[in-house]
C-alpha positions in Angstrom: 45.3 115.3 19.5 44.6 118.9 20.6 42.2 120.3 23.2 40.8 123.8 23.3 39.5 125.4 26.5 36.8 128.0 26.7 39.3 130.8 26.5 40.6 129.5 23.2 43.9 128.1 24.4 44.9 125.0 22.6 46.7 122.2 24.4 48.5 119.1 23.0 50.7 116.4 24.5 51.7 116.9 28.1 51.0 119.8 30.4 53.2 119.5 33.5 52.4 116.0 34.9 49.1 115.8 32.9 48.4 114.5 29.4 45.8 115.3 26.8 43.7 112.2 26.2 40.5 111.2 24.5 37.7 108.6 24.9 36.8 106.7 21.7 38.3 109.5 19.7 35.6 112.0 20.6 35.7 113.3 24.1 39.0 115.2 24.7 40.2 115.9 28.2 43.2 116.4 30.4 44.2 113.7 32.9 47.0 112.9 35.3 49.7 110.8 33.6 49.8 107.2 34.8 52.7 104.9 33.9 51.4 102.0 31.7 51.5 98.7 33.4 53.7 96.0 31.9 52.7 92.7 33.4 55.3 90.6 31.5 53.1 87.5 31.9 53.9 84.4 29.8 50.8 85.1 27.6 51.7 88.8 27.1 55.3 87.9 26.2 54.1 85.3 23.7 51.8 87.8 22.0 54.6 90.3 21.7 56.9 87.7 20.3 54.2 86.7 17.7 53.8 90.4 16.8 57.5 90.8 16.4 57.8 87.8 14.2 54.9 89.0 12.1 56.7 92.4 11.5 59.9 90.6 10.6 58.1 88.4 8.2 56.5 91.4 6.5 59.9 93.1 6.2 61.2 90.0 4.4 58.6 90.2 1.7 59.7 91.7 -1.7 58.0 94.8 -3.1 55.7 92.7 -5.4 54.4 90.7 -2.5 53.8 93.9 -0.5 52.0 95.5 -3.5 49.7 92.4 -3.7 48.8 92.7 0.0 48.2 96.5 -0.5 45.8 95.7 -3.4 43.9 93.1 -1.4 43.7 95.3 1.6 42.2 98.3 -0.3 38.8 96.7 -0.6 38.7 96.6 3.2 39.9 100.2 3.6 43.2 98.9 5.2 46.9 98.9 4.4 48.6 95.8 3.2 50.8 95.8 6.3 47.8 95.6 8.6 46.1 92.9 6.6 49.3 90.8 6.5 50.0 91.2 10.2 46.4 90.3 11.2 46.5 87.2 9.0 50.0 86.2 10.2 49.0 86.6 13.9 45.7 84.7 13.4 47.5 81.8 11.6 50.1 81.4 14.4 47.7 81.9 17.4 47.3 78.8 19.5 
């Protein structure tokens, strides 16, 4: 993402200890960098594990299986990878 000031200067990425950010993909602004929190709660770790397993499962599919997911996902404007992961995660959610 890039931001342009009233003088026409274009900024992207980091500027000193600030970052270029946006809100809902529309309003672009510069803000102070804050380190993301990483709570490492049981629930969060379980979600990460489920996501990791979904990615590994996708990687084990053969090219024909991936092509099938890509075809199915097209009607939703998505990639097969995203469709597969969302279905995998939903099916393993407790």
